[in-house]
N, C-alpha and C positions, 0 to 999 in steps of 0.2 A: 915126124916131119922136121927137117932141119930148119934153122933160122933163115937160110937162103931160100928154101922152098916156100916157107911161110910168107916171106917178103914178096916173092914172085907171084904167089896166089893173091896177095893183097893188092898188088899192082894191077893184076888182071881183073880183079873184082872192081877196082876203082875205074878202070878203063870202060868196063861194061856199064857200070852205074852212070858214068859221065855221058856215055853215048845215049843211054836211055833217057836221061834227064834232058839232054839237048833236043832229042826227038819229040818228047812229050810237051816240053815247054814251048817249042816252036809251033806245035799243033794248037796249043791253047791260044797262043798269040794270033794265029790265023783265024781261029774260030771267033775270037773276040772282035777281030777286025770286021767281021760280017755285020756287026751292029755298031760299028764306028767307035769301038772302045780300043784304045791303044794299050797293049801290054808288052813290056820289054821282057823277053825270056831271060836274058843274061847280058852282061856288058862286055864280056870277052869269052872267046871260044874255049879258053883254058879252064873256065869255071873255077877261078881262084878260091872262092869261098867254099864251094861245094867240095872241092878236093881236100880241103883241110879237115873235113868231117871224118869221123871214124867210118869204117866200111859199113857197120851196122846202121849208123845214122844216115849214111848215104842211101842205103836201101829204104829206110823209113821215109826219107824225102821223096825218093822215086815213087814209092807207094802212095804218098800224099798227093803228088802232082797228078798221078794216074787217076786217083779218085776224083780230083778236081775236074780233070778232062772228061771222065766218064759221066759225071753229074750233068755237065752241059751237053754232052752227046745225048743223054737220056731226055733232057728237056727238048732238045732239037727233034728227037725222034717222036716226041709227043705232038709236034707241030706247034709248040708254044714258043713265045719269044724268049731269047736268052736274057732279056731284061725283066722278065716276069719273076720278081723276087719270091713270090709265094711258091710258084712251081719249083724254082731253083732251090730254095731252102728245104722244101719237102723232099726233093730228090737227094739233097746233100745229107739230110738226116738218115735217110734210108741207106745210102752208101756208107756213111760213117758208123752206122749202128747206134744212133741215139734216138731217144724219144723226147718230145717236147712237153712243155706244160700245156694245159688244155687251151689257153687263150693266146698262145704265141701268134698264130697266123692272123688273128683279128686285129693285131697292132701293126702289121707290116703294110706300108704305103709306098707309092711310087717315089723314087728319089732317096729312099732310106738306104743307108749303108748297113749291111748285115755282116757281122764278124763272129767267128767261133774260135775260141782259144782254149788250150788245155791248161793244166795247172803248172806248166813250165813257162807260161806266157808266150808260147809259140802259136802262131795263127794256123789253125787247122783248115779254115775255109773262110772265103769272103765272096760276096756277090760281085758282079761286074761293075756295079755303081762305085764300089770302093776304088777302082782304078782311075776314076775321074779326078781323084784327089791324091794320087800316089805316083811318084816318079821312080820308086824302087823297082828293081827287076824281080822276077819270080825267084831267082836264085837267092837274092838278098832276103826276101820275105820268108823263105823257107829255111835259111841258114842262120838267122839271127833271132834272138828273142825280142819281144816287143820293146823292152826298156833300152835296147841298144839301137833301135831304129827311130824312136820318137822321144821328144821331151814335151812336158806340159807342166802347168802350175802344180807345185808340190802339194798344195791342199787338195786339189782335184785328184791328183794321183793317189794320195793317201785314202781318200774316200773310195775311189775305185778299187784299190787293193783291199780295203776293209770289206767291201761288199763281195768281192771275188772270194776272199778267204771264207766268208760266211757261206757262200754257195758251195765251195769245195768241201767245207766241213759239214755240210748237211743242215746247217741252221736255216738257210733260205731255200725253200723248195718251190717257190712260185716266181713268176715274172714280176720284177719290181720296177715301178715308175721312179726314175731317178730324179732326185731334187738337187740337180747340179747346175751351176751357171754355165752359159756358153763360154767356151775357153779356147785358147789358141794351142794347137799342136804343131810342132816343128819337126821336120825330118832332120836328123842329126848326122846321118851317114851319106846322104845323097849329095850330088853336085848341085841339084836344083834348090835344095833346102826349102822345099815348099812349106808354106805356112797355111794352116787350115783352121777356120773357125768351126769348132765342133760342138755339137749338142747331143750328149748321150741321153736318150729318152727312156730306154728300157734296158734292163739287164737281168738275166735269169739263168737257171740251170738247164742243162741237157743231160739226160740220164742214159748211160751206156746200157745196151741190151746184152752185153757179153761179159761185163765186169762191174766192179763197184765204182769205177771212175765216173767223174762228172766233168762236163765241159761247161764253159760260159758262153752265152750268146748275147750280143749287144745289138741294139737297134739305134741308129744314129742319124742325125741330119748334119750336113756339112756345107761349107762354102769356102772357096779359095779366097784368100785375102788379096787386096789389090796388086801387091807386088808379085803374086803367084799366078794371077789370071792370064790366060792365053797359053799357058803351058799345058793345061788339061781342060777338058770340057766341063762346063758347069752342070750341076744336077738339074738346073732349071730347064735344060733342053729335053729332059726325059718326058715322055708322054704320060699324062694321067690316065690314058685309056688302058694302061697295063694293070691297073688295080682291079682285083677281083672283088666286086661289091658284095657278093653273097658267098661266104666261104662254104656254105652247105652245098652249093652247086659245083664245087671243085671236085673233079673226078680224076685222080692221078692215073697215069699209064699203067696197064696191067702188069708190066715188068717190074714196077716199083713195089716193094714190100711195105705194107702199112704197119707202122708201129703204134701201139696205143699211147695216147697222151696221158698225163697224170694231172 
């Protein structure tokens, strides 16, 4: 294949990837709007950040947003609320191919932000509550690592990085209650520059069912600071009725494969 042909193929691949990303991210935004959650798919039709990725990375992002959409479609098909984080996380783990620690679901409550990151600090998944405290587009969330999107106190950051390294290294195999102070997180790439008071309550491993890879899941509480309020909804508006009191009674949809916890 000549260099010219390779360039043409790459351009065609990018065009296809961009079209698919627009389609999926717009569908995610519309789905979230049904429960009054605002998600910005992208800030410009040209997908400036997405197009700068390699063709393979573009495919990976498209695959990730497709999984994100399919998780919420599965929850919707079960007749459950898209804000039911227990259902959402259960479906997310099934679609991503991870198994949790045995006590994970007993710690999830209404209003919790749930995030899943890989060892490259890229966010693999988040529940819809996350977007009550986020002005980033889906494109930005999937195209930039965490450290390029947010800033926080260096001592807190070092603590989090240390815990994450122990999880990825296999030293920590259980869900850990974090002894961290409530701290401020600031968006560093957005126009809104939202400031969030964040409290990370739990952090732990997720174990891949198809490889030796480990992901990190965090359970958090957050509140927008005064100069950010009004830009997104407060978590206090979420209904406590979404919490499943007895995890034993939780019966996932038949289409969801159940992975054993550890």
